C-alpha positions in Angstrom: -5.7 17.0 10.5 -2.2 16.7 11.5 0.3 15.5 8.6 1.5 11.9 9.3 3.7 11.4 6.4 7.5 11.2 6.8 8.2 12.9 3.5 7.1 16.6 3.3 7.2 19.1 0.6 10.5 20.7 0.5 10.2 24.4 1.8 12.5 26.4 -0.6 11.6 24.4 -3.6 13.0 25.2 -7.0 12.2 22.7 -9.8 14.7 24.2 -12.2 17.6 24.1 -9.6 16.8 20.5 -8.7 16.6 19.5 -12.4 20.1 21.0 -12.8 21.4 19.1 -9.8 20.1 15.8 -11.0 21.6 16.4 -14.5 25.0 17.2 -13.0 24.6 14.0 -11.0 24.2 12.0 -14.0 26.7 13.5 -16.2 30.4 12.5 -16.8 32.0 9.7 -15.2 30.1 7.8 -12.5 26.7 8.7 -11.2 26.4 10.5 -7.9 23.9 8.3 -6.5 23.9 10.2 -3.0 22.7 13.4 -4.6 19.9 11.6 -6.5 18.6 9.8 -3.4 19.0 12.6 -1.0 17.3 15.1 -3.3 14.4 12.9 -4.5 13.5 11.5 -1.0 13.3 15.0 0.5 10.7 16.3 -2.1 7.0 15.5 -2.2 5.7 13.4 -5.1 3.9 16.7 -6.5 7.4 18.3 -6.4 9.1 15.4 -8.2 6.4 15.8 -10.9 7.5 19.4 -11.5 11.2 18.5 -11.4 10.3 16.1 -14.3 8.7 18.7 -16.3 11.5 21.2 -15.7 14.0 18.5 -16.7 12.2 17.7 -20.0 11.9 21.4 -20.8 15.6 22.2 -20.1 17.2 18.9 -21.5 14.8 17.6 -24.1 14.5 14.2 -22.6 12.6 12.2 -19.8 14.0 12.3 -16.4 12.8 8.9 -15.5 14.4 7.4 -18.7 17.6 9.2 -17.8 17.7 7.9 -14.1 16.9 4.3 -15.5 19.8 4.2 -17.7 22.3 5.5 -14.9 20.9 3.3 -12.1 20.4 -0.4 -11.6 18.9 -3.1 -9.4 16.7 -2.5 -6.4 17.8 1.2 -6.1 16.8 2.0 -9.7 13.4 0.3 -9.0 12.9 2.5 -5.8 13.8 5.6 -7.5 11.4 5.1 -10.4 8.6 4.2 -7.9 9.4 7.6 -6.2 9.1 9.4 -9.5 5.6 7.9 -10.2 2.5 9.8 -9.2 0.8 7.6 -6.3 -2.5 6.7 -8.3 -0.3 5.7 -11.4 2.1 3.7 -8.9 -0.8 1.7 -7.6 -2.4 1.2 -11.0 1.0 -0.1 -12.4 1.5 -2.5 -9.3 -2.0 -3.9 -10.1 -1.4 -4.3 -13.6 2.0 -6.0 -12.9 0.3 -8.2 -10.3 -2.3 -9.2 -12.9 -0.3 -9.4 -16.1 3.0 -11.1 -14.9 3.4 -14.9 -14.8 0.7 -15.9 -12.2 -1.2 -13.6 -10.2 0.4 -11.7 -7.2 -2.5 -12.1 -5.1 -0.7 -10.4 -2.1 -0.4 -7.1 -4.1 -4.3 -7.1 -5.1 -5.2 -7.7 -1.5 -2.7 -5.2 -0.1 -4.0 -2.3 -2.4 -7.7 -3.0 -2.5 -8.0 -3.6 1.3 -6.2 -0.5 2.3 -7.1 2.4 -0.2 -9.9 4.6 0.2 -13.0 4.5 -2.0 -12.0 7.6 -3.7 -8.4 6.3 -4.3 -9.8 3.2 -5.7 -12.1 5.1 -8.2 -9.0 7.2 -9.2 -6.9 4.1 -9.7 -9.5 2.6 -12.0 -9.6 5.5 -14.2 -5.8 5.8 -14.5 -5.6 2.0 -15.0 -7.9 2.5 -18.1 -5.9 5.3 -19.4 -2.5 3.9 -19.0 -3.1 0.2 -19.7 -6.1 0.5 -21.9 -7.9 -2.2 -19.9 -10.7 -2.4 -17.2 -9.4 -3.3 -13.8 -12.4 -5.1 -12.9 -12.4 -7.3 -15.9 -8.7 -8.0 -15.5 -9.2 -9.0 -11.9 -12.3 -11.1 -12.8 -10.2 -13.1 -15.4 -7.4 -13.8 -12.9 -9.6 -14.8 -9.7 -12.6 -16.8 -8.8 -15.1 -17.5 -6.1 -16.0 -15.5 -3.0 -12.4 -14.1 -3.2 -13.2 -12.7 -6.7 -16.6 -11.3 -5.4 -15.1 -9.5 -2.4 -12.4 -7.9 -4.6 -15.3 -6.7 -7.0 -17.1 -5.3 -4.0 -14.0 -3.3 -2.9 -13.4 -2.1 -6.4 -16.9 -0.3 -6.4 -15.2 2.0 -3.7 -18.4 2.6 -2.1 -18.2 1.7 1.5 -21.0 3.3 3.7 -20.1 6.2 5.8 -20.6 6.5 9.7 -22.0 4.0 12.1 -25.5 2.5 11.7 -26.3 1.7 15.5 -29.4 -0.3 14.4 -26.9 -2.7 12.4 -24.2 -3.3 14.9 -25.8 -6.2 16.8 -27.3 -7.7 13.7 -24.1 -7.5 11.7 -22.2 -9.2 14.7 -24.9 -12.0 14.8 -24.9 -12.4 11.1 -21.1 -12.9 10.9 -21.4 -15.4 13.8 -24.2 -17.3 12.1 -22.3 -17.1 9.0 -19.1 -18.6 10.4 -18.6 -20.1 13.9 -22.2 -20.5 14.6 -23.0 -23.2 12.0 -21.7 -26.2 10.1 -20.2 -24.7 6.8 -19.4 -21.1 6.3 -21.7 -18.7 4.7 -19.2 -16.6 2.9 -21.7 -14.3 1.2 -22.6 -12.6 4.6 -18.9 -12.3 5.5 -18.0 -10.5 2.2 -21.2 -8.2 2.1 -20.7 -6.9 5.6 -16.9 -6.6 5.7 -16.9 -5.3 2.0 -19.5 -2.6 2.6 -19.6 -1.2 6.1 -17.5 1.7 7.2 -14.3 1.2 9.2 -15.8 2.6 12.4 -19.0 0.6 12.1 -17.1 -2.6 11.6 -15.0 -1.8 14.7 -18.1 -1.6 16.9 -19.4 -4.8 15.1 -16.2 -6.6 16.0 -16.6 -5.6 19.6 -20.1 -6.9 19.6 -19.0 -10.0 17.9 -16.4 -10.8 20.5 -18.9 -10.2 23.2 -21.1 -12.6 21.4 -18.9 -15.6 21.0 -15.8 -14.8 22.9 -13.4 -14.8 20.0 -11.9 -12.0 17.8 -13.2 -11.7 14.3 -9.6 -12.6 12.9 -9.6 -16.0 14.9 -12.9 -17.0 13.2 -11.8 -16.1 9.9 -8.8 -18.1 10.3 -10.7 -21.0 11.4 -13.5 -20.9 8.8 -11.8 -19.8 5.6 -8.4 -20.6 3.5 -6.2 -19.4 0.9 -6.8 -16.0 -0.9 -10.3 -15.6 0.7 -8.9 -15.8 4.1 -5.9 -13.4 3.5 -8.3 -10.9 1.9 -10.9 -11.1 4.6 -8.0 -10.9 7.2 -6.7 -7.6 5.5 -10.0 -5.9 5.2 -10.6 -6.5 9.0 -7.1 -5.6 9.8 -7.5 -2.2 7.9 -10.8 -1.5 9.6 -9.2 -1.8 12.7 -6.0 0.2 11.9 -4.4 0.8 8.5 -1.0 1.6 9.9 -1.2 -1.4 12.0 -1.8 -3.3 8.8 1.1 -1.8 7.0 3.5 -2.3 10.0 2.7 -6.0 10.0 3.2 -6.1 6.2 6.6 -4.5 6.5 7.5 -6.8 9.4 6.7 -9.9 7.2 8.5 -8.5 4.3 11.8 -8.4 6.2 11.5 -10.9 9.0 11.8 -14.1 6.8 14.3 -16.1 4.8 15.2 -13.5 2.1 13.5 -9.9 1.9 10.3 -9.4 0.1 11.7 -6.3 -1.5 8.6 -5.7 -3.7 6.5 -5.4 -0.5 9.0 -3.4 1.5 9.5 -0.8 -1.5 5.8 -0.7 -2.2 4.8 0.2 1.3 7.6 2.4 2.1 6.9 4.4 -1.2 3.2 4.5 -1.0 2.8 5.5 2.6 5.5 7.9 3.0 3.3 10.8 2.3 0.3 9.5 4.2 0.8 7.6 7.4 4.5 6.5 7.9 4.9 8.2 11.3 2.1 6.0 12.6 3.3 2.9 10.9 6.6 3.4 12.8 4.8 4.0 16.1 2.8 0.6 15.6 5.9 -1.2 14.4 7.9 -0.4 17.4 5.1 -1.1 19.9 4.2 -4.6 18.2 7.8 -5.7 17.6 9.9 -3.8 20.2 12.3 -2.8 17.5 12.3 0.3 15.4 11.4 0.2 11.7 14.5 2.1 10.9 16.9 -0.5 12.7 15.0 -3.3 11.0 15.4 -1.8 7.6 19.2 -1.2 8.3 19.7 -4.7 9.1 17.8 -6.2 6.2 19.0 -4.0 3.2 22.3 -2.7 1.9 23.8 0.1 -0.2 22.0 3.1 -1.9 18.8 1.3 -1.7 19.1 0.9 1.9 20.0 4.8 2.3 16.9 5.6 0.4 14.6 3.5 2.3 16.0 4.9 5.5 15.4 8.6 4.3 11.6 7.5 3.4 11.3 6.0 6.9 12.4 9.4 8.1 14.0 8.7 11.5 14.6 6.1 14.2 12.3 5.4 17.1 
């Protein structure tokens, strides 16, 4: 498969050399932020882990702690995020969302709706190891109702594979009967079908649904449900249609409102930089008529902005 990330492994990589460059950038008077951001955004996450090991072996201290003591603000948060292995990063974002003041439901929704089954299983393992807790229990303690049930289904990471032709029509009819077709919404049907069928199967079921009742799945969800459940169902439907489109919309929302939602902007830019950033950029441009690069440039400043633009990887 063609690589669709914007950040690629650096070709002539030398962990020792990079560790020395970072050490020099942090030594003496003033920190050379440019060196740090250019170097780290031009290395893959695997390579950053090797630099971290080389740094400790040479200087006897932790690279992330050293960076934290030299940097500040959003730029520091972004650099620390880049230094974190992807699964640990997801696990820590979920932990923060659950353990902070109030639950950050948008973080739970974004991560659990968009990650693959295998990624979710890995996140659960790392969460247990790093936070000594069970992700499912922590989520259940903080959520309720059908919203909770769908999160638990997604946490099983066991979506079906392929398309079951027999079930397409039936799923479309069940979704219709569960929502638009009757007074009161039968959420159980919604969450069982949307939580378990494969993305390609769901796309076909959504087409059949539209033929059946003339409206898009999203419109029915918006009409029939509210709050966190509505947001989660919409995220699941959007991810079944196109994960890059889901993230393009998330990025747009994070910037195009009063005040930038830096948490979301940073999380998407970091976590998709080695996955599908090129596709996200294409979706962004097509949907909003502006490039992601220009939008980030208008909405952010300083070293934080520079680093985000490196992660974006180019203008469209």
